[in-house]
N, CA, C and O atoms as a printed pandas DataFrame, in Angstrom:
     atom_number atom_name residue_name chain_id  residue_number  x_coord  y_coord  z_coord
0              1         N          MET        A               1  -14.250  -11.254   84.957
1              2        CA          MET        A               1  -15.002  -12.503   84.301
2              3         C          MET        A               1  -14.173  -13.650   84.000
3              4         O          MET        A               1  -13.427  -13.420   83.047
4              5         N          ASN        A               2  -14.009  -15.243   84.677
5              6        CA          ASN        A               2  -12.774  -15.941   84.649
6              7         C          ASN        A               2  -12.955  -16.655   83.642
7              8         O          ASN        A               2  -14.097  -16.477   83.217
8              9         N          ILE        A               3  -11.950  -17.934   82.597
9             10        CA          ILE        A               3  -11.865  -18.179   81.614
10            11         C          ILE        A               3  -12.824  -19.139   81.992
11            12         O          ILE        A               3  -13.655  -19.098   81.084
12            13         N          LYS        A               4  -13.148  -19.905   82.745
13            14        CA          LYS        A               4  -14.825  -21.151   83.040
14            15         C          LYS        A               4  -15.664  -19.939   83.159
15            16         O          LYS        A               4  -16.721  -19.916   82.529
16            17         N          ASP        A               5  -15.381  -19.101   83.766
17            18        CA          ASP        A               5  -17.167  -18.748   83.112
18            19         C          ASP        A               5  -17.464  -17.903   81.738
19            20         O          ASP        A               5  -18.619  -17.840   81.318
20            21         N          LEU        A               6  -16.107  -17.088   80.873
21            22        CA          LEU        A               6  -16.204  -16.960   79.990
22            23         C          LEU        A               6  -16.189  -18.000   78.731
23            24         O          LEU        A               6  -16.312  -17.727   77.536
24            25         N          VAL        A               7  -16.003  -19.258   79.344
25            26        CA          VAL        A               7  -15.700  -20.529   77.848
26            27         C          VAL        A               7  -17.670  -20.946   78.405
27            28         O          VAL        A               7  -18.282  -21.446   77.461
28            29         N          ASN        A               8  -18.553  -20.776   79.732
29            30        CA          ASN        A               8  -19.231  -20.905   79.283
30            31         C          ASN        A               8  -20.960  -20.202   79.339
31            32         O          ASN        A               8  -22.044  -20.437   79.873
32            33         N          ASP        A               9  -20.451  -19.417   78.592
33            34        CA          ASP        A               9  -21.469  -18.118   78.581
34            35         C          ASP        A               9  -21.817  -18.389   77.259
35            36         O          ASP        A               9  -21.229  -18.812   76.264
36            37         N          PRO        A              10  -22.841  -18.058   77.512
37            38        CA          PRO        A              10  -23.223  -18.355   75.858
38            39         C          PRO        A              10  -23.398  -17.931   74.568
39            40         O          PRO        A              10  -23.551  -18.412   73.445
40            41         N          LYS        A              11  -23.257  -15.898   75.606
41            42        CA          LYS        A              11  -22.376  -14.866   74.317
42            43         C          LYS        A              11  -20.737  -15.517   73.397
43            44         O          LYS        A              11  -20.319  -15.876   72.296
44            45         N          THR        A              12  -20.373  -15.332   74.675
45            46        CA          THR        A              12  -18.652  -16.118   74.079
46            47         C          THR        A              12  -18.157  -16.650   72.670
47            48         O          THR        A              12  -18.653  -17.712   72.294
48            49         N          VAL        A              13  -17.639  -16.300   72.211
49            50        CA          VAL        A              13  -17.801  -17.095   70.172
50            51         C          VAL        A              13  -15.973  -17.554   70.461
51            52         O          VAL        A              13  -14.862  -17.053   70.287
52            53         N          LEU        A              14  -16.620  -18.883   71.029
53            54        CA          LEU        A              14  -15.193  -20.235   71.652
54            55         C          LEU        A              14  -14.587  -20.219   69.812
55            56         O          LEU        A              14  -15.233  -19.766   68.868
56            57         N          ILE        A              15  -13.118  -20.892   69.742
57            58        CA          ILE        A              15  -12.597  -20.388   68.380
58            59         C          ILE        A              15  -11.823  -21.263   68.549
59            60         O          ILE        A              15  -11.312  -21.178   69.666
60            61         N          ASP        A              16  -11.386  -22.293   67.830
61            62        CA          ASP        A              16  -10.222  -23.811   67.922
62            63         C          ASP        A              16   -9.775  -23.415   66.803
63            64         O          ASP        A              16  -10.364  -23.247   65.735
64            65         N          VAL        A              17   -8.089  -23.187   67.250
65            66        CA          VAL        A              17   -7.065  -22.681   65.861
66            67         C          VAL        A              17   -6.173  -24.348   65.590
67            68         O          VAL        A              17   -5.013  -24.609   65.272
68            69         N          ARG        A              18   -7.106  -25.016   65.829
69            70        CA          ARG        A              18   -6.348  -26.237   65.071
70            71         C          ARG        A              18   -6.460  -26.411   63.842
71            72         O          ARG        A              18   -7.518  -25.926   63.443
72            73         N          THR        A              19   -5.786  -26.940   62.942
73            74        CA          THR        A              19   -6.263  -27.746   61.823
74            75         C          THR        A              19   -7.348  -28.426   61.858
75            76         O          THR        A              19   -7.658  -29.310   62.656
76            77         N          PRO        A              20   -8.225  -27.796   60.540
77            78        CA          PRO        A              20   -9.690  -28.856   59.879
78            79         C          PRO        A              20   -9.323  -30.234   60.750
79            80         O          PRO        A              20  -10.147  -30.848   61.428
80            81         N          MET        A              21   -8.320  -30.490   60.637
81            82        CA          MET        A              21   -8.615  -32.502   61.081
82            83         C          MET        A              21   -9.011  -32.738   62.197
83            84         O          MET        A              21   -9.984  -33.165   62.818
84            85         N          GLU        A              22   -7.455  -32.139   62.372
85            86        CA          GLU        A              22   -7.560  -31.991   64.263
86            87         C          GLU        A              22   -9.557  -31.515   65.138
87            88         O          GLU        A              22  -10.389  -31.979   65.918
88            89         N          TYR        A              23   -9.374  -30.651   64.487
89            90        CA          TYR        A              23  -10.956  -29.931   64.087
90            91         C          TYR        A              23  -11.871  -31.238   64.633
91            92         O          TYR        A              23  -12.415  -31.489   65.708
92            93         N          GLN        A              24  -11.719  -32.222   62.833
93            94        CA          GLN        A              24  -13.158  -33.423   62.967
94            95         C          GLN        A              24  -12.924  -33.857   64.116
95            96         O          GLN        A              24  -13.591  -33.721   65.142
96            97         N          ASP        A              25  -11.283  -34.764   63.824
97            98        CA          ASP        A              25  -11.200  -35.216   65.081
98            99         C          ASP        A              25  -11.520  -35.642   66.476
99           100         O          ASP        A              25  -11.455  -36.782   66.936
100          101         N          GLN        A              26  -11.978  -34.223   67.242
101          102        CA          GLN        A              26  -12.819  -34.065   67.877
102          103         C          GLN        A              26  -12.675  -32.430   68.391
103          104         O          GLN        A              26  -11.787  -31.582   68.308
104          105         N          HIS        A              27  -13.947  -32.474   68.922
105          106        CA          HIS        A              27  -14.164  -30.405   68.803
106          107         C          HIS        A              27  -15.145  -29.850   69.730
107          108         O          HIS        A              27  -16.329  -30.160   69.596
108          109         N          VAL        A              28  -14.721  -28.959   70.774
109          110        CA          VAL        A              28  -15.863  -28.267   71.383
110          111         C          VAL        A              28  -17.016  -28.253   70.482
111          112         O          VAL        A              28  -17.144  -28.132   69.264
112          113         N          GLU        A              29  -17.978  -28.449   71.671
113          114        CA          GLU        A              29  -19.501  -28.706   70.249
114          115         C          GLU        A              29  -19.380  -26.394   70.407
115          116         O          GLU        A              29  -18.771  -25.585   71.107
116          117         N          GLY        A              30  -20.476  -26.348   69.160
117          118        CA          GLY        A              30  -20.401  -24.673   69.389
118          119         C          GLY        A              30  -19.418  -24.037   68.802
119          120         O          GLY        A              30  -19.458  -22.928   68.268
120          121         N          SER        A              31  -18.309  -24.942   68.938
121          122        CA          SER        A              31  -17.241  -23.983   68.539
122          123         C          SER        A              31  -16.585  -23.563   66.695
123          124         O          SER        A              31  -16.307  -24.461   65.900
124          125         N          LEU        A              32  -16.520  -22.788   66.520
125          126        CA          LEU        A              32  -15.655  -22.079   64.766
126          127         C          LEU        A              32  -13.870  -22.623   65.185
127          128         O          LEU        A              32  -13.000  -22.369   66.018
128          129         N          ASN        A              33  -14.051  -23.350   64.193
129          130        CA          ASN        A              33  -12.623  -23.669   63.675
130          131         C          ASN        A              33  -12.405  -22.325   63.133
131          132         O          ASN        A              33  -13.026  -21.882   62.167
132          133         N          ILE        A              34  -11.804  -21.902   63.567
133          134        CA          ILE        A              34  -10.356  -20.664   62.459
134          135         C          ILE        A              34   -9.080  -20.759   62.433
135          136         O          ILE        A              34   -8.395  -19.738   62.482
136          137         N          PRO        A              35   -8.490  -22.071   62.345
137          138        CA          PRO        A              35   -7.226  -22.706   62.349
138          139         C          PRO        A              35   -6.263  -20.961   62.287
139          140         O          PRO        A              35   -6.762  -19.847   62.127
140          141         N          LEU        A              36   -4.956  -21.290   62.458
141          142        CA          LEU        A              36   -4.271  -20.119   63.352
142          143         C          LEU        A              36   -3.668  -19.584   61.792
143          144         O          LEU        A              36   -3.300  -18.417   61.930
144          145         N          ASP        A              37   -3.397  -20.184   60.002
145          146        CA          ASP        A              37   -2.868  -19.936   59.435
146          147         C          ASP        A              37   -3.843  -18.937   58.768
147          148         O          ASP        A              37   -3.562  -18.280   57.765
148          149         N          THR        A              38   -4.887  -18.897   59.359
149          150        CA          THR        A              38   -6.116  -17.839   59.004
150          151         C          THR        A              38   -6.338  -17.107   59.136
151          152         O          THR        A              38   -6.952  -16.380   58.355
152          153         N          ILE        A              39   -5.886  -16.802   60.450
153          154        CA          ILE        A              39   -5.849  -15.548   61.594
154          155         C          ILE        A              39   -6.147  -14.669   61.374
155          156         O          ILE        A              39   -7.210  -14.281   61.860
156          157         N          PRO        A              40   -5.265  -13.679   60.363
157          158        CA          PRO        A              40   -4.846  -13.141   59.675
158          159         C          PRO        A              40   -5.616  -12.590   58.761
159          160         O          PRO        A              40   -5.877  -11.404   58.959
160          161         N          GLU        A              41   -6.257  -13.303   57.405
161          162        CA          GLU        A              41   -7.326  -13.072   56.972
162          163         C          GLU        A              41   -8.841  -13.433   57.176
163          164         O          GLU        A              41   -9.734  -13.638   56.354
164          165         N          GLU        A              42   -8.829  -13.445   59.121
165          166        CA          GLU        A              42  -10.053  -13.538   59.053
166          167         C          GLU        A              42  -10.524  -12.414   60.259
167          168         O          GLU        A              42  -11.705  -12.238   60.559
168          169         N          VAL        A              43   -9.102  -11.510   61.046
169          170        CA          VAL        A              43   -9.851  -10.272   61.907
170          171         C          VAL        A              43  -10.981   -9.629   61.483
171          172         O          VAL        A              43  -11.630   -9.125   62.400
172          173         N          GLU        A              44  -11.586   -9.435   59.956
173          174        CA          GLU        A              44  -12.645   -7.759   59.981
174          175         C          GLU        A              44  -13.766   -8.917   60.843
175          176         O          GLU        A              44  -14.526   -8.581   61.751
176          177         N          ARG        A              45  -13.542  -11.055   59.989
177          178        CA          ARG        A              45  -15.237  -11.519   60.662
178          179         C          ARG        A              45  -14.785  -11.547   62.218
179          180         O          ARG        A              45  -15.885  -11.501   62.768
180          181         N          ILE        A              46  -14.071  -11.582   62.985
181          182        CA          ILE        A              46  -13.516  -11.948   64.058
182          183         C          ILE        A              46  -14.095  -10.471   64.693
183          184         O          ILE        A              46  -15.070  -10.345   65.435
184          185         N          ARG        A              47  -13.589   -9.861   64.402
185          186        CA          ARG        A              47  -13.477   -8.702   65.337
186          187         C          ARG        A              47  -15.623   -7.999   65.107
187          188         O          ARG        A              47  -16.360   -7.448   65.925
188          189         N          SER        A              48  -15.801   -8.306   64.026
189          190        CA          SER        A              48  -17.615   -8.109   63.366
190          191         C          SER        A              48  -18.433   -8.726   64.390
191          192         O          SER        A              48  -19.637   -8.523   64.553
192          193         N          MET        A              49  -17.724   -9.460   65.036
193          194        CA          MET        A              49  -18.887  -11.078   66.547
194          195         C          MET        A              49  -18.796   -9.499   67.553
195          196         O          MET        A              49  -19.559   -9.417   68.515
196          197         N          ASN        A              50  -18.324   -8.920   67.402
197          198        CA          ASN        A              50  -18.449   -8.042   68.611
198          199         C          ASN        A              50  -19.576   -9.219   70.193
199          200         O          ASN        A              50  -20.709   -9.193   70.673
200          201         N          ALA        A              51  -18.320  -10.025   70.374
201          202        CA          ALA        A              51  -18.028  -10.675   71.847
202          203         C          ALA        A              51  -16.784  -10.782   71.711
203          204         O          ALA        A              51  -15.791  -10.532   71.029
204          205         N          PRO        A              52  -17.557  -11.632   73.368
205          206        CA          PRO        A              52  -16.178  -11.964   73.975
206          207         C          PRO        A              52  -15.384  -13.112   73.197
207          208         O          PRO        A              52  -16.122  -14.029   72.837
208          209         N          ILE        A              53  -13.972  -13.264   72.846
209          210        CA          ILE        A              53  -13.292  -14.418   72.408
210          211         C          ILE        A              53  -12.812  -14.968   73.287
211          212         O          ILE        A              53  -12.284  -14.434   74.262
212          213         N          VAL        A              54  -12.948  -16.369   73.028
213          214        CA          VAL        A              54  -12.042  -17.431   73.267
214          215         C          VAL        A              54  -11.373  -18.958   72.901
215          216         O          VAL        A              54  -11.808  -20.105   72.804
216          217         N          VAL        A              55  -10.156  -18.331   72.767
217          218        CA          VAL        A              55   -9.369  -19.297   71.465
218          219         C          VAL        A              55   -8.371  -20.921   72.206
219          220         O          VAL        A              55   -7.608  -21.059   73.162
220          221         N          PHE        A              56   -8.621  -21.355   71.722
221          222        CA          PHE        A              56   -7.801  -22.338   71.743
222          223         C          PHE        A              56   -7.560  -23.502   71.196
223          224         O          PHE        A              56   -8.359  -24.281   70.677
224          225         N          CYS        A              57   -5.913  -23.628   71.395
225          226        CA          CYS        A              57   -5.819  -25.234   70.485
226          227         C          CYS        A              57   -5.835  -26.309   71.326
227          228         O          CYS        A              57   -6.740  -26.394   72.156
228          229         N          ARG        A              58   -4.562  -27.563   71.215
229          230        CA          ARG        A              58   -3.928  -28.614   71.571
230          231         C          ARG        A              58   -3.508  -28.010   73.370
231          232         O          ARG        A              58   -4.147  -28.070   74.421
232          233         N          SER        A              59   -2.468  -27.586   73.102
233          234        CA          SER        A              59   -1.740  -27.255   74.025
234          235         C          SER        A              59   -1.640  -25.739   74.693
235          236         O          SER        A              59   -1.386  -25.581   75.887
236          237         N          GLY        A              60   -1.836  -24.815   73.916
237          238        CA          GLY        A              60   -2.225  -23.609   73.925
238          239         C          GLY        A              60   -1.163  -22.736   73.680
239          240         O          GLY        A              60   -1.101  -21.790   74.466
240          241         N          ALA        A              61   -0.241  -22.794   72.736
241          242        CA          ALA        A              61    0.666  -22.709   72.126
242          243         C          ALA        A              61    0.126  -21.810   71.042
243          244         O          ALA        A              61    0.007  -20.595   70.883
244          245         N          ARG        A              62   -0.129  -22.810   70.419
245          246        CA          ARG        A              62   -1.519  -21.384   68.448
246          247         C          ARG        A              62   -1.747  -20.727   68.834
247          248         O          ARG        A              62   -1.236  -19.666   68.477
248          249         N          SER        A              63   -2.964  -20.729   70.188
249          250        CA          SER        A              63   -4.215  -20.212   70.495
250          251         C          SER        A              63   -3.431  -19.068   71.546
251          252         O          SER        A              63   -4.296  -18.237   71.822
252          253         N          GLY        A              64   -1.832  -18.623   72.395
253          254        CA          GLY        A              64   -0.858  -18.068   72.497
254          255         C          GLY        A              64   -1.009  -17.028   71.282
255          256         O          GLY        A              64   -1.575  -15.947   71.446
256          257         N          GLN        A              65   -0.540  -17.373   70.219
257          258        CA          GLN        A              65   -0.097  -16.676   69.047
258          259         C          GLN        A              65   -1.560  -16.255   67.923
259          260         O          GLN        A              65   -1.424  -15.633   66.870
260          261         N          ALA        A              66   -2.521  -16.622   68.311
261          262        CA          ALA        A              66   -3.487  -16.556   68.086
262          263         C          ALA        A              66   -3.927  -15.458   68.172
263          264         O          ALA        A              66   -4.182  -14.862   67.126
264          265         N          MET        A              67   -4.242  -14.609   69.880
265          266        CA          MET        A              67   -4.393  -14.147   71.154
266          267         C          MET        A              67   -4.080  -13.191   70.871
267          268         O          MET        A              67   -4.913  -12.309   70.661
268          269         N          MET        A              68   -2.245  -12.892   70.704
269          270        CA          MET        A              68   -1.394  -12.019   70.778
270          271         C          MET        A              68   -1.787  -11.467   69.182
271          272         O          MET        A              68   -2.219  -10.316   69.259
272          273         N          TYR        A              69   -1.771  -11.720   68.476
273          274        CA          TYR        A              69   -2.101  -12.077   66.845
274          275         C          TYR        A              69   -3.487  -10.724   66.657
275          276         O          TYR        A              69   -3.409   -9.620   66.119
276          277         N          LEU        A              70   -4.781  -11.467   67.417
277          278        CA          LEU        A              70   -5.851  -10.762   67.318
278          279         C          LEU        A              70   -5.755   -9.131   68.289
279          280         O          LEU        A              70   -5.901   -7.998   67.829
280          281         N          GLN        A              71   -5.521   -9.453   69.450
281          282        CA          GLN        A              71   -4.601   -8.268   70.197
282          283         C          GLN        A              71   -4.231   -7.273   69.481
283          284         O          GLN        A              71   -4.679   -6.126   69.502
284          285         N          GLN        A              72   -3.033   -7.906   68.550
285          286        CA          GLN        A              72   -1.699   -6.429   68.002
286          287         C          GLN        A              72   -2.901   -6.413   66.846
287          288         O          GLN        A              72   -2.315   -7.077   65.990
288          289         N          SER        A              73   -4.442   -6.034   66.139
289          290        CA          SER        A              73   -5.202   -6.383   65.519
290          291         C          SER        A              73   -5.814   -4.810   65.811
291          292         O          SER        A              73   -6.040   -3.981   64.929
292          293         N          GLY        A              74   -6.038   -4.602   67.396
293          294        CA          GLY        A              74   -7.088   -4.279   67.340
294          295         C          GLY        A              74   -8.680   -4.880   68.872
295          296         O          GLY        A              74   -9.456   -4.242   69.584
296          297         N          ILE        A              75   -8.514   -5.721   68.747
297          298        CA          ILE        A              75   -9.272   -6.912   69.353
298          299         C          ILE        A              75   -8.955   -6.886   71.058
299          300         O          ILE        A              75   -7.732   -7.018   71.101
300          301         N          SER        A              76   -9.089   -6.858   71.438
301          302        CA          SER        A              76   -9.320   -6.382   72.631
302          303         C          SER        A              76   -9.723   -7.765   74.072
303          304         O          SER        A              76   -8.958   -8.090   74.980
304          305         N          ASN        A              77  -10.958   -8.241   73.839
305          306        CA          ASN        A              77  -11.639   -8.479   74.757
306          307         C          ASN        A              77  -12.051  -10.781   74.294
307          308         O          ASN        A              77  -12.955  -11.615   74.347
308          309         N          VAL        A              78  -10.032  -10.568   73.757
309          310        CA          VAL        A              78  -10.073  -11.999   73.671
310          311         C          VAL        A              78   -9.237  -12.460   74.982
311          312         O          VAL        A              78   -8.797  -11.728   75.868
312          313         N          HIS        A              79   -9.114  -14.145   74.845
313          314        CA          HIS        A              79   -8.382  -15.051   75.872
314          315         C          HIS        A              79   -8.109  -16.153   75.578
315          316         O          HIS        A              79   -8.944  -16.797   74.942
316          317         N          ASN        A              80   -7.057  -16.655   75.879
317          318        CA          ASN        A              80   -6.641  -17.717   75.780
318          319         C          ASN        A              80   -6.858  -19.984   76.698
319          320         O          ASN        A              80   -6.137  -20.857   77.179
320          321         N          ALA        A              81   -7.663  -19.848   76.513
321          322        CA          ALA        A              81   -8.141  -21.017   77.399
322          323         C          ALA        A              81   -7.209  -22.376   77.137
323          324         O          ALA        A              81   -7.629  -23.423   77.630
324          325         N          GLY        A              82   -5.616  -22.413   76.173
325          326        CA          GLY        A              82   -5.178  -23.255   76.291
326          327         C          GLY        A              82   -5.147  -24.364   75.608
327          328         O          GLY        A              82   -5.040  -23.787   74.526
328          329         N          GLY        A              83   -5.148  -25.390   75.338
329          330        CA          GLY        A              83   -5.682  -26.680   74.889
330          331         C          GLY        A              83   -6.922  -27.843   74.677
331          332         O          GLY        A              83   -6.700  -28.849   75.350
332          333         N          ILE        A              84   -7.447  -27.867   74.343
333          334        CA          ILE        A              84   -8.902  -27.917   73.931
334          335         C          ILE        A              84   -9.002  -28.944   75.531
335          336         O          ILE        A              84   -9.965  -28.892   76.297
336          337         N          GLY        A              85   -8.004  -29.651   75.699
337          338        CA          GLY        A              85   -8.091  -31.094   76.663
338          339         C          GLY        A              85   -9.171  -29.898   78.111
339          340         O          GLY        A              85  -10.361  -30.103   78.351
340          341         N          ASN        A              86   -8.396  -28.871   78.751
341          342        CA          ASN        A              86   -8.926  -27.870   79.402
342          343         C          ASN        A              86  -10.200  -27.051   79.638
343          344         O          ASN        A              86  -10.873  -26.756   80.626
344          345         N          VAL        A              87  -10.269  -26.739   77.961
345          346        CA          VAL        A              87  -11.939  -26.249   77.708
346          347         C          VAL        A              87  -12.913  -27.184   77.957
347          348         O          VAL        A              87  -13.832  -26.953   78.743
348          349         N          LEU        A              88  -12.728  -28.834   77.006
349          350        CA          LEU        A              88  -13.894  -29.836   77.756
350          351         C          LEU        A              88  -14.127  -29.815   79.347
351          352         O          LEU        A              88  -15.191  -29.545   79.904
352          353         N          ILE        A              89  -12.991  -30.132   79.922
353          354        CA          ILE        A              89  -12.451  -29.955   81.238
354          355         C          ILE        A              89  -14.043  -28.942   81.812
355          356         O          ILE        A              89  -15.180  -29.333   82.076
356          357         N          LEU        A              90  -13.193  -27.045   81.824
357          358        CA          LEU        A              90  -14.572  -25.707   82.149
358          359         C          LEU        A              90  -16.461  -26.470   81.450
359          360         O          LEU        A              90  -17.620  -26.529   81.863
360          361         N          LYS        A              91  -15.590  -26.932   80.103
361          362        CA          LYS        A              91  -17.797  -27.281   80.434
362          363         C          LYS        A              91  -18.899  -28.036   80.994
363          364         O          LYS        A              91  -20.116  -28.182   81.112
364          365         N          MET        A              92  -17.383  -28.541   81.348
365          366        CA          MET        A              92  -17.881  -29.701   81.762
366          367         C          MET        A              92  -18.665  -29.311   83.371
367          368         O          MET        A              92  -19.850  -29.444   83.674
368          369         N          ASN        A              93  -17.667  -28.864   84.101
369          370        CA          ASN        A              93  -18.001  -28.207   85.367
370          371         C          ASN        A              93  -18.029  -27.214   85.911
371          372         O          ASN        A              93  -18.425  -27.158   87.076
């Protein structure tokens, strides 16, 4: 499944790893805000979602870090969609 299909699949959990302030300014409808610095304490919650995970941020850097951390924590079905602009475009098309 490609990233566009994942982003648009209702089973996929979209996780925005930006700060709460960034999330408040603009966010993808239905996404969860789990800031990058809280990912370590949220690993078990994320694991329990038992679904494909797509992480994103503003540019893709923080979501890349989040993806690596989650993968190192044993969560393999996690994908980096890059920046929020990319996710919004993928959701529109």
